[in-house]
ZARO-485165 format. One line per 4 residues: number of its first residue (from 1); their letters; for each residue x negated, y, z negated of C-alpha. Coordinates in Angstrom, 2 decimals, padded with zeros to 5 digits, always signed. Layout:
<pts>
NUM> A> X:Y:Z | ...
</pts>
This chain:
<pts>
1> MAES> -089.46:+081.94:-106.50 | -089.21:+079.06:-108.95 | -085.82:+077.95:-107.72 | -087.06:+077.73:-104.15
5> GRSG> -089.37:+074.85:-104.97 | -092.56:+076.47:-103.69 | -094.72:+075.64:-106.68 | -097.27:+073.28:-105.21
9> TNGM> -096.30:+070.01:-103.59 | -093.14:+069.80:-105.67 | -091.48:+071.58:-102.77 | -090.50:+068.22:-101.23
13> GGVN> -089.56:+066.77:-104.61 | -085.95:+067.69:-103.87 | -085.99:+066.31:-100.34 | -084.02:+063.29:-101.46
17> GTGA> -081.40:+065.30:-103.34 | -077.71:+065.33:-102.50 | -077.29:+067.67:-099.56 | -073.50:+067.69:-099.78
21> QTRL> -073.65:+069.59:-103.07 | -075.84:+072.41:-101.79 | -074.63:+075.80:-100.61 | -076.00:+075.00:-097.16
25> GGLL> -074.29:+071.64:-096.94 | -072.22:+072.78:-093.98 | -075.33:+073.76:-092.04 | -076.90:+070.37:-092.45
29> NGHT> -074.26:+068.50:-090.48 | -073.10:+066.20:-093.23 | -076.60:+065.22:-094.30 | -076.73:+062.49:-096.96
33> AAPA> -079.92:+061.34:-098.59 | -081.52:+058.33:-100.17 | -082.29:+058.12:-103.90 | -085.15:+060.25:-105.12
37> APAA> -088.68:+058.95:-104.66 | -091.84:+060.21:-106.33 | -093.27:+063.31:-104.65 | -096.65:+062.69:-103.12
41> LALQ> -098.76:+064.70:-101.11 | -101.03:+064.58:-098.50 | -104.62:+064.86:-099.01 | -107.34:+062.77:-097.48
45> VATG> -110.06:+062.61:-100.08 | -112.04:+059.44:-099.76 | -115.63:+058.39:-099.49 | -114.97:+056.40:-096.33
49> PGAS> -115.01:+052.66:-095.67 | -117.74:+050.85:-097.52 | -119.27:+054.01:-098.94 | -120.50:+054.06:-102.50
53> APAA> -119.61:+057.11:-104.54 | -122.37:+058.73:-106.60 | -121.55:+059.82:-110.11 | -119.43:+062.92:-110.36
57> GPSG> -121.30:+066.07:-111.18 | -122.58:+069.33:-109.74 | -124.36:+067.64:-106.84 | -122.70:+064.24:-106.73
61> LGSL> -119.62:+063.11:-104.88 | -116.72:+063.52:-107.27 | -113.09:+062.63:-106.97 | -109.95:+064.31:-108.22
65> AALP> -107.95:+061.64:-109.99 | -104.57:+063.10:-109.07 | -105.26:+063.21:-105.36 | -103.70:+060.52:-103.16
69> GILP> -105.37:+058.74:-100.33 | -105.56:+059.11:-096.58 | -102.42:+059.79:-094.59 | -101.00:+056.57:-093.17
73> VPWT> -100.66:+057.92:-089.60 | -102.81:+060.06:-087.29 | -102.72:+063.81:-087.80 | -101.24:+064.28:-084.34
77> EITR> -098.10:+062.45:-085.46 | -097.75:+064.76:-088.47 | -098.16:+067.91:-086.40 | -095.74:+066.64:-083.74
81> LRQK> -093.08:+066.01:-086.39 | -093.82:+069.35:-088.03 | -093.25:+071.16:-084.74 | -089.91:+069.42:-084.23
85> VADD> -088.77:+070.43:-087.70 | -090.00:+073.99:-087.12 | -087.93:+074.09:-083.92 | -084.93:+072.80:-085.89
89> IGQV> -085.32:+075.55:-088.46 | -085.69:+078.14:-085.73 | -082.48:+076.97:-084.11 | -080.56:+077.21:-087.41
93> KREQ> -081.99:+080.69:-088.02 | -080.88:+081.86:-084.58 | -077.38:+080.44:-085.05 | -077.02:+082.09:-088.43
97> RQAG> -078.33:+085.40:-087.13 | -075.76:+085.33:-084.34 | -073.09:+084.73:-086.99 | -074.30:+087.80:-088.86
101> HELS> -076.32:+086.02:-091.56 | -080.03:+085.86:-092.35 | -081.50:+082.75:-093.94 | -083.43:+083.41:-097.13
105> LQDQ> -086.68:+081.57:-097.78 | -084.85:+079.24:-100.16 | -082.26:+078.50:-097.47 | -084.99:+077.78:-094.94
109> EEVA> -086.64:+075.34:-097.32 | -083.32:+073.61:-097.90 | -082.77:+073.25:-094.16 | -086.33:+071.97:-093.78
113> RARI> -085.86:+069.24:-096.37 | -082.81:+067.90:-094.57 | -084.36:+068.13:-091.12 | -087.56:+066.46:-092.31
117> LRRV> -085.57:+063.52:-093.65 | -083.69:+063.21:-090.38 | -086.75:+063.54:-088.12 | -088.86:+061.07:-090.12
121> AAWA> -085.96:+058.62:-090.32 | -085.61:+058.71:-086.53 | -089.36:+058.50:-085.94 | -090.24:+055.64:-088.32
125> PEWA> -088.52:+052.81:-086.36 | -090.23:+053.97:-083.15 | -093.60:+053.97:-084.91 | -092.94:+050.47:-086.30
129> KEHV> -092.46:+049.03:-082.78 | -096.21:+049.25:-082.14 | -097.65:+049.62:-085.66 | -097.31:+048.16:-089.10
133> PLGA> -094.03:+049.43:-090.61 | -094.48:+052.08:-093.27 | -093.31:+051.68:-096.85 | -091.31:+054.15:-098.93
137> EDLE> -094.39:+055.78:-100.47 | -096.03:+056.32:-097.08 | -092.86:+057.85:-095.65 | -092.57:+060.18:-098.65
141> RIRS> -096.20:+061.19:-098.18 | -095.48:+062.06:-094.55 | -092.39:+064.05:-095.52 | -094.35:+065.96:-098.14
145> EIFN> -097.14:+066.74:-095.69 | -094.70:+068.13:-093.14 | -093.07:+070.32:-095.80 | -096.47:+071.52:-097.02
149> LLFL> -097.49:+072.46:-093.51 | -094.32:+074.50:-093.13 | -094.25:+076.30:-096.46 | -097.46:+075.63:-098.40
153> AGAL> -101.09:+074.91:-097.54 | -100.68:+071.51:-095.97 | -103.49:+069.06:-096.50 | -105.24:+071.27:-099.05
157> QKVL> -102.28:+071.93:-101.32 | -103.18:+069.22:-103.84 | -106.65:+070.71:-104.25 | -105.33:+074.24:-104.70
161> DQPG> -102.83:+072.99:-107.29 | -105.59:+071.69:-109.55 | -105.97:+073.79:-112.75 | -108.79:+076.32:-112.67
165> VEDV> -109.67:+076.04:-108.97 | -111.29:+079.32:-107.88 | -112.88:+078.58:-104.53 | -112.78:+075.81:-101.96
169> LIDG> -115.30:+075.57:-099.13 | -115.10:+072.97:-096.37 | -118.33:+072.47:-094.45 | -117.79:+069.85:-091.76
173> PWMY> -117.13:+066.49:-093.45 | -117.60:+067.83:-096.99 | -115.50:+069.92:-099.34 | -116.92:+071.87:-102.31
177> VDYY> -114.51:+072.87:-105.08 | -115.47:+075.58:-107.60 | -113.61:+075.82:-110.89 | -113.26:+078.47:-113.56
181> GQPR> -115.53:+077.25:-116.36 | -116.22:+073.84:-114.79 | -118.94:+072.44:-112.54 | -118.57:+072.31:-108.79
185> QRLR> -117.30:+069.11:-107.19 | -118.35:+067.73:-103.83 | -115.68:+065.72:-102.04 | -114.89:+064.38:-098.61
189> SPFS> -113.06:+066.91:-096.47 | -109.32:+066.31:-096.08 | -109.82:+066.76:-092.32 | -111.06:+063.83:-090.27
193> SRDQ> -112.33:+065.97:-087.38 | -113.12:+069.49:-086.30 | -110.02:+069.57:-084.12 | -107.81:+068.70:-087.08
197> AVEW> -109.43:+071.39:-089.22 | -109.02:+074.02:-086.48 | -105.40:+073.01:-085.97 | -104.75:+073.41:-089.72
201> VNQM> -106.34:+076.87:-089.67 | -104.26:+078.01:-086.73 | -101.02:+076.61:-088.15 | -101.62:+078.29:-091.50
205> AAES> -102.53:+081.57:-089.79 | -099.32:+081.44:-087.77 | -097.22:+080.67:-090.86 | -098.83:+083.59:-092.68
209> GHGE> -097.54:+086.01:-090.07 | -100.93:+086.39:-088.42 | -100.31:+084.28:-085.36 | -102.66:+086.48:-083.35
213> RQLS> -105.54:+085.24:-085.49 | -106.30:+081.93:-083.80 | -109.60:+080.15:-084.34 | -111.28:+079.07:-081.11
217> YATG> -114.61:+079.26:-079.35 | -113.47:+082.57:-077.89 | -112.55:+083.84:-081.37 | -115.12:+082.23:-083.61
221> SVDF> -113.98:+083.65:-086.93 | -110.57:+084.41:-088.46 | -109.13:+085.27:-091.84 | -105.63:+085.31:-093.31
225> RLPD> -103.63:+084.50:-096.45 | -101.93:+081.31:-097.56 | -098.41:+081.42:-099.03 | -099.82:+081.58:-102.58
229> DSRV> -101.93:+084.63:-101.57 | -105.19:+082.67:-101.47 | -107.57:+084.20:-098.96 | -108.86:+082.04:-096.10
233> AATL> -111.87:+082.70:-093.88 | -112.69:+080.16:-091.18 | -115.44:+080.10:-088.58 | -116.88:+078.04:-085.74
237> LTSE> -120.06:+080.13:-085.64 | -121.92:+077.62:-087.83 | -123.29:+074.17:-087.04 | -120.18:+072.67:-088.62
241> HVIA> -116.71:+074.17:-088.92 | -116.49:+076.09:-092.20 | -113.31:+077.04:-094.06 | -113.57:+079.11:-097.23
245> IRRH> -110.55:+079.57:-099.51 | -110.64:+082.03:-102.38 | -107.89:+081.63:-104.94 | -106.76:+084.34:-107.32
249> VLKS> -106.38:+082.60:-110.67 | -106.44:+085.85:-112.66 | -103.81:+087.85:-110.74 | -102.20:+089.25:-113.91
253> STLE> -105.36:+090.28:-115.77 | -105.18:+093.11:-118.32 | -107.76:+094.77:-120.55 | -106.47:+092.63:-123.41
257> DLIA> -107.26:+089.55:-121.32 | -110.73:+090.87:-120.58 | -111.37:+091.28:-124.30 | -110.24:+087.67:-124.90
261> WGTV> -112.48:+086.40:-122.09 | -115.50:+088.31:-123.35 | -115.77:+090.67:-120.37 | -115.46:+093.74:-122.62
265> DWPL> -115.29:+094.32:-126.36 | -112.74:+096.54:-128.08 | -114.77:+099.81:-128.19 | -115.64:+099.52:-124.50
269> AAFL> -112.06:+098.57:-123.56 | -110.73:+101.59:-125.46 | -113.20:+103.87:-123.68 | -112.31:+102.53:-120.22
273> SKAV> -108.56:+102.64:-120.92 | -108.68:+106.29:-121.97 | -111.00:+107.14:-119.07 | -108.38:+105.77:-116.67
277> KAGL> -105.56:+107.66:-118.39 | -107.70:+110.82:-118.36 | -108.02:+110.59:-114.57 | -111.77:+109.93:-114.36
281> SMII> -112.81:+108.45:-111.03 | -114.77:+105.20:-111.24 | -116.85:+102.82:-109.20 | -116.89:+099.23:-110.44
285> AGDM> -120.04:+097.54:-109.18 | -121.54:+094.09:-109.47 | -122.88:+091.11:-107.60 | -120.73:+088.48:-105.89
289> AAGK> -118.21:+086.69:-108.16 | -119.10:+088.92:-111.12 | -115.47:+089.90:-111.74 | -115.25:+093.32:-110.06
293> TTML> -111.76:+092.76:-108.63 | -110.49:+091.38:-111.95 | -111.83:+094.47:-113.72 | -110.24:+096.84:-111.17
297> RALG> -106.95:+094.95:-111.46 | -106.98:+095.33:-115.26 | -107.85:+099.03:-115.11 | -105.13:+099.61:-112.51
301> REIP> -102.59:+098.46:-115.08 | -103.79:+101.20:-117.44 | -102.63:+103.95:-115.07 | -099.67:+105.84:-116.59
305> QHER> -096.14:+105.03:-115.52 | -095.37:+108.46:-114.04 | -098.12:+108.15:-111.41 | -098.18:+106.60:-107.94
309> IATL> -101.07:+104.40:-106.82 | -102.05:+103.45:-103.29 | -104.07:+100.21:-103.16 | -106.07:+099.81:-099.95
313> ESDR> -107.57:+096.45:-099.04 | -108.87:+094.57:-096.04 | -107.49:+091.40:-097.64 | -104.89:+091.51:-100.39
317> ELFL> -106.49:+090.70:-103.76 | -105.41:+093.28:-106.33 | -101.70:+092.32:-106.57 | -100.84:+095.46:-108.52
321> DTDE> -097.51:+095.95:-106.75 | -095.59:+093.94:-109.36 | -093.47:+094.73:-112.39 | -096.53:+094.11:-114.58
325> TPAH> -098.03:+097.42:-113.41 | -096.47:+100.46:-115.13 | -097.28:+102.89:-112.30 | -095.58:+102.94:-108.89
329> VLAF> -097.78:+101.04:-106.44 | -097.90:+101.25:-102.65 | -099.95:+098.28:-101.43 | -101.62:+098.96:-098.06
333> EARQ> -103.55:+096.35:-096.10 | -105.83:+096.92:-093.13 | -105.06:+095.19:-089.84 | -107.39:+093.42:-087.49
337> GNGE> -107.14:+094.11:-083.79 | -105.69:+091.57:-081.39 | -108.88:+091.38:-079.33 | -107.75:+093.81:-076.61
341> IDAA> -109.54:+097.14:-076.13 | -107.36:+100.22:-075.70 | -108.10:+103.33:-073.63 | -110.03:+104.90:-076.52
345> GRLS> -112.34:+101.89:-076.79 | -110.72:+100.64:-080.01 | -109.31:+097.22:-080.76 | -105.60:+097.42:-080.05
349> GQVT> -103.53:+097.25:-083.22 | -106.48:+097.74:-085.56 | -106.00:+099.84:-088.70 | -109.17:+100.34:-090.74
353> LAEL> -109.59:+101.05:-094.43 | -110.89:+104.51:-093.59 | -107.65:+105.24:-091.74 | -105.63:+103.83:-094.64
357> VRIA> -107.21:+106.31:-097.05 | -105.90:+109.19:-094.96 | -102.54:+107.49:-094.44 | -102.05:+106.77:-098.16
361> LRYK> -102.51:+110.41:-099.15 | -099.49:+111.35:-097.01 | -097.30:+109.36:-099.39 | -098.21:+111.55:-102.34
365> ANRV> -100.28:+108.93:-104.13 | -101.93:+110.35:-107.25 | -104.74:+107.84:-106.99 | -106.32:+105.60:-104.40
369> LVGE> -107.73:+102.17:-105.31 | -109.91:+100.51:-102.69 | -110.47:+096.77:-103.12 | -114.05:+096.92:-101.88
373> VRGD> -115.99:+099.72:-100.21 | -118.20:+098.34:-097.46 | -118.13:+100.64:-094.44 | -117.01:+104.03:-093.19
377> EAIA> -114.11:+104.02:-095.67 | -116.73:+105.05:-098.27 | -116.77:+108.60:-096.89 | -112.98:+108.86:-096.77
381> MLQA> -112.69:+107.34:-100.25 | -115.15:+109.74:-101.88 | -113.64:+112.71:-100.06 | -110.22:+111.68:-101.39
385> MLRG> -111.67:+111.57:-104.92 | -113.23:+114.99:-104.44 | -110.16:+116.66:-102.95 | -107.55:+115.73:-105.47
389> GAGS> -107.39:+111.95:-105.91 | -108.58:+112.22:-109.51 | -108.75:+108.86:-111.22 | -109.29:+106.93:-108.02
393> MCTL> -111.30:+103.71:-108.24 | -113.04:+101.19:-106.01 | -115.34:+098.19:-106.21 | -118.81:+098.03:-104.69
397> HAKD> -121.20:+095.15:-104.16 | -124.57:+095.77:-105.82 | -127.01:+093.02:-106.70 | -128.31:+094.75:-109.83
401> PEAV> -127.43:+097.83:-111.92 | -130.20:+099.98:-110.51 | -129.01:+099.39:-106.95 | -125.51:+100.87:-107.30
405> IDSL> -126.20:+104.33:-105.86 | -128.38:+102.93:-103.09 | -125.64:+100.43:-102.20 | -123.14:+103.27:-101.91
409> MIPL> -125.58:+105.37:-099.89 | -125.85:+102.79:-097.12 | -122.30:+103.17:-095.70 | -122.46:+106.94:-096.19
413> VEGG> -125.67:+107.28:-094.19 | -124.45:+104.78:-091.60 | -121.34:+106.98:-091.31 | -123.53:+109.89:-090.21
417> MSDR> -124.15:+111.78:-093.46 | -127.56:+113.10:-094.40 | -129.12:+111.85:-097.64 | -128.57:+115.17:-099.39
421> AAYR> -124.96:+115.45:-098.28 | -124.29:+111.86:-099.37 | -125.83:+112.42:-102.80 | -123.80:+115.61:-103.24
425> LIAG> -120.61:+113.79:-102.29 | -121.25:+110.97:-104.79 | -122.18:+113.36:-107.58 | -119.11:+115.50:-106.98
429> AVDL> -116.55:+112.70:-106.51 | -117.53:+110.00:-109.02 | -117.25:+110.37:-112.79 | -118.19:+106.91:-114.06
433> VVYV> -119.99:+103.83:-112.74 | -119.21:+100.50:-114.43 | -121.46:+097.50:-113.78 | -120.20:+093.94:-114.24
437> DRID> -122.69:+091.07:-114.43 | -122.53:+087.34:-115.00 | -124.54:+084.42:-116.34 | -123.54:+081.19:-114.60
441> ESYL> -123.95:+078.14:-116.81 | -121.19:+076.05:-115.24 | -123.81:+073.61:-113.92 | -125.56:+073.14:-117.31
445> VDPL> -124.64:+070.51:-119.90 | -124.67:+071.41:-123.58 | -126.98:+068.82:-125.23 | -124.90:+068.91:-128.43
449> TQHY> -121.36:+068.66:-127.06 | -122.17:+067.12:-123.64 | -119.74:+069.64:-122.15 | -120.54:+071.80:-119.18
453> GRNH> -121.17:+075.48:-119.73 | -119.12:+078.33:-118.31 | -119.43:+081.42:-116.20 | -120.00:+084.36:-118.55
457> RFVT> -118.80:+087.63:-117.00 | -119.27:+090.91:-118.86 | -119.92:+094.62:-118.49 | -123.56:+095.59:-118.96
461> HVWE> -123.63:+099.31:-118.12 | -121.45:+102.40:-117.93 | -123.00:+105.52:-116.45 | -121.68:+109.05:-116.16
465> TAGL> -122.71:+111.10:-113.14 | -124.54:+114.28:-114.08 | -124.99:+116.20:-110.84 | -127.99:+116.01:-108.57
469> AEGG> -131.32:+114.80:-109.88 | -134.45:+116.86:-109.42 | -135.70:+114.44:-106.79 | -132.52:+114.86:-104.76
473> GVAL> -130.66:+111.75:-105.88 | -127.70:+111.41:-108.25 | -128.44:+111.98:-111.93 | -126.89:+109.33:-114.16
477> AQLF> -126.36:+109.50:-117.92 | -126.26:+106.04:-119.51 | -123.30:+105.87:-121.90 | -123.23:+102.09:-122.47
481> APRD> -126.12:+099.68:-121.91 | -127.75:+096.51:-123.28 | -129.83:+096.95:-126.41 | -132.41:+094.68:-128.04
485> EEVR> -131.09:+091.10:-127.94 | -127.61:+092.14:-126.79 | -127.35:+091.78:-123.00 | -123.86:+093.33:-122.88
489> AVRT> -122.90:+097.01:-122.95 | -123.07:+098.86:-126.27 | -122.83:+102.60:-126.90 | -126.02:+104.60:-126.41
493> RTPM> -126.89:+107.88:-128.07 | -126.53:+109.76:-124.79 | -123.95:+112.54:-125.29 | -121.05:+112.60:-122.88
497> DERR> -120.23:+115.64:-120.79 | -117.96:+117.80:-122.98 | -115.53:+118.56:-120.19 | -114.95:+114.87:-119.49
501> LAKL> -114.89:+114.03:-123.20 | -112.17:+116.63:-123.70 | -110.09:+114.85:-121.04 | -110.57:+111.55:-122.88
505> IRAG> -109.50:+113.09:-126.17 | -106.36:+114.54:-124.59 | -105.62:+111.01:-123.32 | -105.84:+109.63:-126.87
509> YQRQ> -109.51:+108.81:-127.32 | -110.97:+109.65:-130.71 | -114.38:+111.31:-130.84 | -115.56:+109.28:-133.82
513> WLHD> -115.22:+106.08:-131.78 | -118.41:+107.13:-130.01 | -120.24:+106.67:-133.30 | -118.19:+104.14:-135.29
517> YPDG> -119.34:+101.10:-133.32 | -123.06:+101.58:-132.59 | -123.54:+097.86:-131.91 | -120.15:+097.20:-130.34
521> QWQP> -117.82:+094.42:-131.40 | -118.85:+091.66:-129.05 | -118.21:+088.06:-130.01 | -121.39:+085.90:-130.02
525> LQLI> -122.45:+084.94:-126.51 | -122.53:+081.14:-126.53 | -125.31:+080.40:-124.06 | -126.70:+076.95:-123.30
529> GTAL> -129.80:+078.12:-121.51 | -132.57:+079.74:-123.52 | -133.79:+082.02:-120.74 | -131.51:+084.88:-119.67
</pts>
């Protein structure tokens, strides 16, 4: 993908290159270009006329130094030009298809650069007849914005390109940017109105291949992916329009990375790695933003090469279907309905996670990995674990360690199971429960260094299921847990089930490791706050 120029707003950096030397020169009708100008992009981040900006900080209005100013023309002009270029690209694609050729993404971007230059060049003199003529930098900013709207994330691309950005939330006129290990920033929204924000959402949804997901008062909430796989959720069901973007900055995480980040120590990583290779089924639980998906992603890369995995998600987040994963991965994604109700009373076109579990097993997947269990897929997932999907894994939202089983019980009972049947299913299907917690100090300032703190994410507990409890629930044996002043998981004295331990040993685990590291090998937890 690097050669296609899709890395951030650099995509238009080559717009002023020499078209005659490209392999699509013939398609571009003899296009020639002006000398290269600095790439810019298009983000409106400003405090507004006459406004005073508070000091940057967790609650103040900050500014991102690299972000340029407001677009020099109304948004409607940008979108009108973008549509003309999109029509141009569509025409070239149709002509090439009729000639027996399909344009690659790189070819489409090359065509777009040439057509953008031509369209903006023709438009600028007309604009200047009734407005102040635009300079070279303004014209380059417009060209970059059009390209970003076609192939990237448009007005938000500069924000998403900033190092460490994890989440972006636009709430009416304000934008909140969360970073990995940095404090949140509050900025002006890049959108000047609700209509502009809604238009951006619908354009991005259409470009993502989900054109049926259009935000409107009739459809008050939509979700889709941006070209860089960031997840977008947008709604008009709030007092202001709200757009939430979740980036995936740790898409290639491994257990070695988790050790370096302090999420696990070596003894715990070795245990989890061998548990995966031994085919033990796991639930990875934790509160919001604790790192459950990152943990599941890392454990998925521990699955042996000779196996086949089916990843099932409502929104793509695991990204295990790459060469970095040894095992063969089939990545399934649920589909939303198109709003129409079919004869059976279902949303037409809808494919649920529960249905995907059953579908995935037809493709001879050894294991099923579910991104997050929330609804009736819980029953199908646990049944798959019980009936042969040994080593399957999923994540589960639970606000504290003691709430894991209760959190899993809710979708099971809502799916029609009795309490006893649900407990029996959990006890029979699940081998291990891993709990990931976090301490957020990204808003605190270290009095010694004057640096902000960080988000500490780490495993606190690992339980082994031990059948049904006397009271009718699921019996859990605590294998790793906090001890004394250590808030992270260290080995307990609870013996592990011999049958499961034998599987671990066959997978390469050494029995003495259960006793060699009684206090773990955690690096010191550098906390700013004194109260945990």
